[in-house]
N, C-alpha and C positions, 0 to 999 in steps of 0.2 A: 791259121787261128785268128779269130777276130778279137780285137781289144776294145772292150767297153770300159768306161770309167764310172765308178759307183759313187756319185756325189750329186749334190744340187748346187755346188759352188760354181758360179759362172766363170770366175777367174781360172780355176783349176781346169774346167772344161776347155776354155780357150787355150790354155797352156798345152794341154794334151792334143788338141786339134792342130795347134801350130807345129807340134812335133812331127805331124804328118802320118801318124800310125793309128789314129783313133777311128773306130768303126761305129761307135754308138755310145749311149749313156743309159745307165739304170738309176732309178731313184726310188725312194719310198717315203712314207710319212715321217719317219725318224730323221732322214736326211734333209727333208724340207724344213722340219722344225729346227734342226741344227743351224740352218742358215737364216732362221727367223722368218721364214715364209709361212704365213698363216692366213686363214680366210680363203674361202672357195675361189673368189675371183683372182686373188693374188697368186694362188697356186696355179690356176690355169694360165695366167700371164707368164708365170715362170717357166712352165712347160714350153710355151711358145718361144720364149727367149732362148731356151736350150736348143730347140729345133732350128732356130736361126743361126746357131753357131756350128752345129754338126750336120753332116750329110746323111748319117745312118739312122738306125732305129733308136727311139727314145722310149724306154719303158715307163709308163705312168700307172701307178697302182690305185686300184679302187679301195674304198674304205668300207663299203657294205660287206656283210657276210651272208646275205641272203640272195638267192638267184635273181629276183626281180630288181633288187637294188644294184647288183653288179651289172646287170644288163643296162639299166638306166644310166649308171655312171660311165660304164664302158662305151656306150654309144655316144655319149656327150664328149668323152675324151677323144674318141676316134674321129669325131668331126672337127676337132681342133686343128689337126695337121696330119698329112698322110704318113709322116714318120712315126707317129705315136703307135706304140705296142701296148695293148691292155694287159696289165699285170694283175694276175688273179691268185688268191691264196689256194693252197692245196687242201681244200675241204670239199665235201660232197657237192655243195652248190657251186663251188669254184670250178669243178670238173664239168658240171652241167653248163655253166656259163662259157667255159672254154669250147665245148662242142657247139654251142649256139653261135659264138663269134666265128669259129673256124668255118662253119657252114656258110657264113656271110662273107667270107674272105677277109676278115679282120684279124690282124696278127695278135697273138697272145703270148704271154710269158707266165707260166705257172710257177709260183715262187714258194719258198719255205718247204722245199723238198728235202727229205732226210732218209729216204729209202728207195730201193730199186722198184718196189711195188708202186710207190707213189709216182715215180717217173714213168713207169709203164702205163698207168692210168692216164696221165697227162698226154702221153704220145698217142694213145688210143683215141683220146678226145680231140686230137688234131692240133695240139699246142705247137706254136712256132718255136718256142724255146721252153726248156724245162731248167729250173734253177736249183741245183743241189747246193746247199750251204756248207762248204767244206770247212771253213774256219770255225763255225759254231760246233761242228762235230769234233774237231780237234780240241775245242775247249772242254769237252766232257770226256776226254781220253778215248775218243773213237776215231778211226782212220778215215778222214774225209776223202782223201785221195783214192782209197779203195772203192768208195762209192762211185766216183767218176769212172773207174775202170769197169765196175760191174754194169753200170748203166750203158757204157760204150758197147760192151759185149752184147747186151740184150737188144739195143737199138740196131746193131749190125746184124744180129740174127734175123731180124724181121724187116730190115731196110726201112725203118721209120725215118721220115723226113725231119722230125723234131730235132732241133739242135740242142746239144748239151751246153748250157751256159754255167760255167763254174763260178759260183757266187760266194760271197763272204771270203774272197781272196784277201789274205792279210799281208803277204810279202812276196818278194821276187821269186823265191824258190817255189812258191805255190804256182806261179805263172809257168815256170819252166816244167815243173812236174805235170801240170795239167796239159801242157803241150805234148809232152812225151806220151801221155795216156790217151790222147786223141780228143780232148774236149774241143768242141767247135768254137766256143767263145769263152773268154774269161772276163770277169768284171771285178775291179778292185780299185783301191785308191791310186792317185797319181804316183805316189812313191813306189808302188809295186811295178809300175811301168818304167819309171825313170831308173829304177834299180838295175834294169837290164843293161843300161849303158855302162855300168861301172865294172872295172877290173883294174887291179893295181898295176899289172904289167902294161896295160894301155897307157896309164898315167906316166909310168916310168919311161916307156918307149917314146912317148910324145915329148916329154921333158928332155930326153937325150937328143932327139932330132932337132929340137929348137936350140939346145946348147951347141950342138955341132955346127948348125947353120950360122949362129952368131960368131963362132970362132973364125969363120972364113968370109964373113961379110961385114 
């Protein structure tokens, strides 16, 4: 399972990279705004800064909602760095753009996926990644993890190459459950990754080891 971090915060990206388990980064306009990154040129510079920290894929989202605009923005983003993955919305023109980019060998991430049918369309259009938002489904009393399981079944039925990128991951158990269900990638906050480190018996055991060592040394 690949671990992506869902942020535009360079310090958090560096921290995850230093941990040695980071495979990529996802961003979106909301995350950019949260870090105070505004203006076209500043956003492009920030994407480059992210690419200089990580070795894996970096999803960069288009703002346009029409086919021509997505193609124009996506081609410009793809030229920035070979790690850039074009993030497209799950709408009709987004699927058209996904097909366009996939035929040119440009990686894509179809985002805001909330159903198996949407994931199926993205895979048919050649998406590199499809991003079901499990946390947002949980927010409306719908089982987001069940969506991961259903998409996994459909993709396995037809041997789609599209990777399931579990998005809107909120906490560590989301990470564990997505791994059990066979998600190819998870993207979430740094806390969801670092939470995997924690277990009270580890803390108790380590404290005991140190205590016993000090008694004899």
